[in-house]
N, C-alpha and C positions, 0 to 999 in steps of 0.2 A: 182564786177561783176554785170552784169544785166541779164545774161541768162546763166544758167548752165544746160546742157543736160548730162545725165549720165546713163550708164547701169551697174547694180550691179549684179555680179555673174550670168551673162547670157552667159558667155563663160568660159568653164572649164580651159582654159589657161590664161585668163585675168579676175581676180576678179573684176576689176574696169576699166571702160572706160569713160572718161570725155571729153566733147567738150563744151567750154565756151567762151562767149564774154564779155569783159570788156568795158562798156560804161562810158565815163567821159568827162569833159571839156578838150579840146585840150590844153589849157594853163596850166593845172595842171602837174607839172613836175613829172616824174616817170622814174625809171630805168628798162630796159628790163630784163626778166628772166635770172638769172645766179646763180652760186653758191656763196653764201654770203661770203665776205672776213672775216667777224667776226664769221661765223659758216659754215664751208665747208660741213656740212651735209644737209643744206637747199638749195633747188633749187626753186627760186621764183623771181618775180619782186619786186620792192620796191617803195612805195609812198614817194617821196622826200619832200612832204609838211608836212604830219603828221606822217610819219614813218609807219612801218608795211607793210602788203601786202594784196592783194585781193585773191590770189590763189597760192598754192605751194605744193611741195612734198619734201620728204627726200629720202636719199639713201636706207633706210629700207622700203620704201613704204608707209609711213604715208602721208596723204593728207588732206588738208583743203582748203575751199573756202567760200566766203561769198557774199551775195547780200544785198543791202539796202532794208528795208521793207518800202515801200512808205506810208507816211501819211502826209497830208498837215499841220497838227497841231503838228508834232514832234518837241519837244523843242531842243535847243542846249544841247549837252552832253559833259561831262568833258573828255572823252577818245575817241580816234580814234578807229573805228571798225576794222581797219586793224591790231590792236594789238591782236585781237582775233585769227586770223589765225597765226600770228607770234608766239604767246605764245604756241599754240598747237604744231607747227612744231618744235620748239626748245626744247620742253619738252618731257616727256615720259608717260604722263597720258593716260589711256585707254579712248576711245572716250566717253563712257557713263559717266565716272567719271568726265571728263572735262566739259561735257555739263551740268551736274547736279550741278556743283559747280561754275558756272558763276554768276557774279553779273550783271544781265542784265540792271539794272537801270542806270548803269554808261554810257550806250551807247544809241545813237539813234537807231531806229528800224533796226533789222538785221535778216537774216536767215544765218545759219552757218552749213556747211557740214563738218563732221569729220570722217576720216577713219584711224584706228590704225593698219591696216593690217589684222584685223580679223572681225571687226564690223564697219558698216557705220551708222552714226547717223545724223539726221537733227534736229537742235535746233533753237529756235527763242525767242527773248524777246517780240514778238508780237503775238506768236502762241504757239505751243506745242513742246515738245521734242519727237522724234520718232526714234526707232531703225528700220532701213529699212530692208525689205525683198527683195529677188531677183526680178529684173524687170527693166523697163525703166522709167525714170523720167525726168521732166522738172521743173526747179525752176527759178523764176524771182523775182519781187519786191512785192510779196504777199505770202501767205502761200503755202506750198507744196501741190500740187493738185489743185491749183486755175486754172480755165478754161481759161487761157490766150492763145490766138491763137498761139503765138510763142512757148509756152511751149508744147502745144498739137502737133502742126505740127513738131516742132523740135524733140520731142521724137519719133514720127512716123518715121521721116527721119533717125534718128540714128538707130532705130531698123532695117530699111530696109538695111542700109549699113552693119550692123553687120551680118545680116542673109545672105546677098549675098557675103560677104567677101570684105574687104576694105584695101586700102593702107592708111597709116597715113595721108597723105595730102588730101585724099578724105574728111576727116572730117573737115579739115581746109577750104576747098572749100564749104562744106555744110553750114558752119557758115556764109557764105557771102550772105545768102538769104535776099534780100531786099524787099520782097513782103509785101504790106500793106493790112491788113485784112479789110473787110467791116466794116463800122461804127457801125453796130449793134452787132459786135463781140468784139468791143474794151472794155477794162476795164472801169468800172464806178467808177472813183475816185474823182469826183467833180472838175475835171480840164477841161479847154477848149478842145473841140473836136480836134482843130488843134494841140494842144500839144500831145494829145493821138495818133494822126496819125503819128506824127514825131517819136515817140519813140516805136511804135508798131512793126516794123520789127525786125527780128532776128539781122540783121546788119543795124546799123543806120549811115546814112551819113549826115554830117552837117559841117558848117564852124567853129562853136564855140563848139559844143557838138556832140559826136558821138562815134562809136565803135573805141576804141584805140588799142585793142589787141584781137586776137583769140588764145586760148590755147587749145591744145589737149594732153591728158595724157592717156597712157595705162600702167596700173600696172599689170604686168604679174606674173606668178608664179616664174620666174627666172630673168626677166629683166624689166626695166622701160624705156618707150619711152615718151619723153616730148618735145613739141615744142610750140613756141610762135611767131605768126606773128603780127607785129606792123603796125599801120595805123596812118596817119596824117589827117588833115582837108580835107574834100572832099572824104574821103574813099580811099585815095591813099596808097597803100602798100609800106612799107619801108623794114626794115630788118626782116629776120626770123632767129631764133635760134632753134637748135634741139639738144637734148641730148639723148644718148642711154647708159644705164649703167646697170651693173649687180646689182641685188637686194642683199643688205647686210642684213643678218639675225642677 
């Protein structure tokens, strides 16, 4: 994932609301979100290159998602970061326990969100581990709370939708914001300004690299609603899948 917007315990009927975009090279093969044939409790997409997944949930309301933590000098790592999400979803560790027992050195830079149904944790091998309090958040390819325009504006937009009342697909449409911030608002990562402009929008359009999927998850007190809208090169929408299921306690 390259942008995760989420509201945590801001609605008494929905402890967690997530709207996220996955940005990736269009040539990297992946399977759209579905219940895994080898573990029918897990609902997530799958990376067909390295295995694992970028975002998913379970029938019991567990949730995990990750973003890469950008650093130009990050070395190659022995394990795929997608295994971090997968291992949490197929296991039963509490979020804090899982976060504190990770061996972060095995992976390139990451941010990882973990929700066990009770507690939401954000952990990173390039930043800190934090048990989150109720509120609206935006997470991209830097530490949680970094003043990136798409994180700031995205979390503001999510709050507006939640406060005025929304239909599920309203959040899917919200994620297709292609506005490019002014140059003086762009992250300073030592990269060419042209590159920063290309990846600055919430929704990235490109022939080789861009937004591949928009995911929206509502974890309610009784039900879960999850959807994923897929995109191909040029930002063209392809199929959308949507699941509504009773929460299994």
